[in-house]
N, C-alpha and C positions, 0 to 999 in steps of 0.2 A: 369673666362675669356675665350672667345673663342679660340679654339685652333689654327686654321689656319687663318691668316689675310693676305689679298692681298693688297699691297699699290703701288699706282702709285706716281711717284715723291719722291721716297726714297732717291734719291741722292740730293734732294732740300733743301731749306732754313729750312723748318719744317719737312719734311718726315724723315730725319735721326734721329731727336730727338724723334719723335713719334715712330719709329722702336726700338730704345733703350728702351723706356719705356715698349713696348710690349714684347720685348725679356726678359727684367728683370721680367715680369709677367708670363713667361713660355710659351709664344706663339710661334708658328713656323710662321716666316714672309716670305712671298713671295714678292719679289721686282721685279717690272717691270722697265727695264733700257735699254738704248742704249749704244752701244759702241761709242767712239768718239776719237778724237786726244789725249785725256787724258788717254785713256785706254780702255779695254774691259768693257762690261757691268758688269761682276763680279768684275774687278778691281775698278771700280768706286763705286759700292755698298760698297765694303770692305773699301774703303778709306773714304766714307762718314760716315760709322759707327765707324771707328777708330776716326774720328774728334769729333763725339758725345760722344764717351766714354772717349776720351782724355786718361788720366793716369789709368782709370779704365778698359781699354781694356784688355781682357783676351783671351788666345788661346782657341780654341774650339767654340767660339760664332758663327762662320760662319756655324757650323754644324745645326744650328737652323734657318738658312736663305736659301732660294732657289732663286737664281737669274734667272729670266726669261728675256731673250732678246726680246725686242719688241718696240712697237711705238703706243702710245695712238691714233694717227691720222689714224690709218689703221684698217681695218676689222679685227675682232678677236684679236685686239691689236697687230697685226703683229707677232702672234706667228706662226712660220712656222712649227713647229713640232706638228702634230695633236694629237699625243699621249699625249704630254704635255698639250696641250689645254684642251683635254677631262678630264685629271687628275685634272686640276686646276677647271674646271667647277664642277666636281663632289665633290670637297674636301673643297671648300672655305666656311668658316663661315661668314667672313665679308670682305668687300671690303671698302678701304679708298681711295678716289680719291683726292690727293693732288697736282697732277702735273699741272702746270701752268706757263705762262710767266708773271712775275710781273714786268712789264716795263711800265712806265707812258707816254712815248712820242713816241711809235712805231706805224707805221701805222696799221690800222684795218686789212688790207689784210695780214699782217704779223703775227699779234698776234691771229686772229680769228681761224686759222686752229688749234692751240693748245688749247686755252681756250674754244672755242665754239665747233668746230667739234670734237675735242678730248673728250670733255665731253659726246657728243652723243655716240661716240664709246664705251666709258667706260660704259655707261648707257645700250647699247645693250649687252655688255659682262656680265654686272651684271644681266640683264633680263634672259640670258641663264643660269647663275648659279643658279638663283632663281627658275626657271621653271624646270631645269634638274638636279639640285644638292641640296645642303642644306644650301644655302646662307640665312642667317637671316636679313642682313641689308646692305645697301650701305650708307656709310657715306661721304658726299660731303664737301670738304673744299671751302667755299666761301670767302667772305671778308665783313667786315663792310662797306666798301666804295661803295657797290652797292646802298647805301643811296644817292648817287649822289650829286646833287646840290640844293635840295630843303630844306630849313631851317625847321627842325622839330626835334621832339624827336623820335628816330627810335628805336623801341623796337622789341622784338622777332616775334611779329605778323605782322610787316610791311614787305612789298615787293615791289609791284608795287604802288608807291604813285604819279605817274606822273611826276617822277623826270627825269632831264636830267643829263648828266654825264661830268665830267671834262676832261676825257681822254678815250682812247680805253680800258685801263685796267679795269676801272670801268664798262664800257659798255659791255665788253665781259664777265666779271664775272656776270653781271646781266643776260645777255643772257643764260650763262651756268646754273645758278640757275633755270632759267625758264625752261630749258630743263629737268632737274632733277625733278622738281615739275610736268612736264608733264608725265614723265614715272611713277611716283608715282600715279597720278591720272588715267592714261590710263591702266596701267598694273598691278597695285596693287603692284608695287615694294616698298618694305619697305625702307624708306629714312629718314635720319636725315642730317641736314645742320649745319655746324660749321662756324661761321663767326668771324675770328680774327680781331682785329684792326691793328695798324701799328707795325709789328713785327721787333724787334731788337735783339741784341745779347743775349746770355744766361745770367742768373741771377748771377751765381757764379762768373765768370771772364770777363764777356762781349764778349766772343768769338763769332764770326760769320764766315760762310764759304764765305760770299761775302759782298761787300759794296754797295749795292743798297738802294734805297728809302731814308730813312732819312740821310743816310751817305753822300750822294752827297752834299746837302747843308752844312754839317759840313766842307766838303773839300773846297768849295769856299769861305765859311766864313773865314776858317783859312788862305787862301791866301790873304785875305783882297781885294778881287776883287771889293767889293762894298763899297762905302762910305754911300749909302743910299739904302734901300731894301724894297720892298712892303710886309710888314708884320704887322699884328695887334697883338701887345704884349699882348693884353687882351684876345685873343682868346686861344683856347687850342687844344692839340691832345692827343689822347688815345694812349699811347705807351705801347707794352707788350713784355715781354721776350720770346723767342722762346721756351725755356725749360718749361715755366709755361703753354704756350699753349698746348704743348705736354703732360704734366702731366694731364691737365684737360681733354683733348680729351681721354687719356688712361683710365680714369674712366668712361667717358660718353659713350664709345663705347660699354659697356656691358648693357646699358639701352634699354630695349625692345620697349619702347614707341618712336613714330616718332615725332621728335622735331626740333626746330630750337634753337640753342645755340649761344649766344653772348660771345665770348672768349676775354674779355677786361680787363684792369686794373680797380680797383675800383675808380681810380682818373685820371682826364686828367692832363697832363703836360701843363702849360701855355707856349706860345711862349717865353714870357719873361724869364721864368726859363730856357728854353732850350737853348736860345741864351746867356743868362748871364752866365750859368754854363759852356758852351762850351768855351766862350771867356775868363773865368777865368782860365780853365783847360789848354788851349792851348796857352794862352797869346796872343790873337790877339785883334785888335782894333774893336770894334763892329760897325756894320753900323747903321746909324739912320733909324729907322723903322717907316713907314707911312702905314696905312691900304690901301689896294689895291684900294678901291673905291675913295681914294683922291690922289692916286699916280700918278705922272706924268711920264708915261713910256718913253716919248720922252727923258728924261734925261739920259736914259741908252743907251749904245752902242749895236749894234746888237748882238754881242757876249754875253753881259750881259743879254739882253732879252732872247736869246736862252737858256742860262744856267738856268735861274731862272724860266722860263715859266712853266715847268711841276710841280713846287712845290708851286707856288703862292697860289693856292686855299687851300693848306694844312696849309699854314701860315696865312690864313684869314678865318679859318673854322668856320661855323656857325650852324653845326648839333651836336646834343647831342645824345650819344648812351645810351640805357637802357638795362641793363643785369640783372634786378631784378630776373626774373625767373630762368635764368641760375644760378645766384649765390645762389639762395635758393636751387637748385638741388645739386650743388656742395657742399654746406655746409652739406647737408645730406649724401654725400659720403665722408665726412671729408677731402675735398679739398678746398682751398681757393686761389683766384688769388691775386697776390703780388701788393702792391701799389708801384708806381715808384717814387723814391725820387732823390734828387740831388746826394746821394750816389750811387744809381743804375746807374745813367747817367755817374757818373765818372768812373765806371767800364767799360761801353761801350767806353768812350773816351780813357781810359788806353789802351784797346785792340787796338783801331785804331792807338795809338802810338807805342805800342809794335810791331804791324804787319808792321809798315812803311807806312800805309795808309795816315796818317797825321803826319808829322814830326815837 
């Protein structure tokens, strides 16, 4: 495994579990982070890693972590210390860009500086590391949902299929991937792209550092806000545990070939199973589900429409993801993605209850 790995987004949903995998493989991890109201950059990184390790945290782990205070939206990633910047440029083997805003209903002008402009700044920095140091690879964390709104089978070779987008998150992640591909083509920057599906809590206990994306519909279902909901019970979503994505990435980072990887579960979870299992676990009355194309949205209040709007497309999804090439590669590396079952979902639900997110 490469010795020095630079990670953006280490304090995020996926970054902390990827950092754990890399530390356990003997890597030295460089984490770019900002200080905020929750603590300094160093405090936030340590807290993120303690969450990932949970009971396995051990003293001395932070000796293998270098925290760099910075900002992906600024030139040179906001590193004010020039000596530190030069050292990082000279010594990085790999860069993993996982920092992003994964919000479905935010304005483009708010999310774009992070997801688009930030990716361009990371690519500029990676280019400097490649041309002036020993960088072997930039690994960019994209998303399966750049597939957008065009019904198709979306495999690893797909990118710009003339699709539109359901929200600014999908759009900005597509634009970010286009930027990365541009640096690969124009400057010869070695790039691989990793596209996870819908990430949820880790597989052992369902733990998650935040309750975004799929967790929000669970919350308003549990409150019985809807008697009827725009969902197609026969459609499906591909859900994947964050630790399984991190495990797969950790073995793929050492591959020299420049590839696109689809980091997904071998099976989709039907919307029927998702809603049924949640209703059983949390003991709420299920809403009657009607596919969105037949749904009369006028029967919803303004508040109900506002709550469900970001999620309607994902409860009526028509795109299928193909990860056959990625699965073949992972099999050769003795790594397999985990199927998601009702038992897996119950672990996620249990953590929601234990944490107080759903009572």
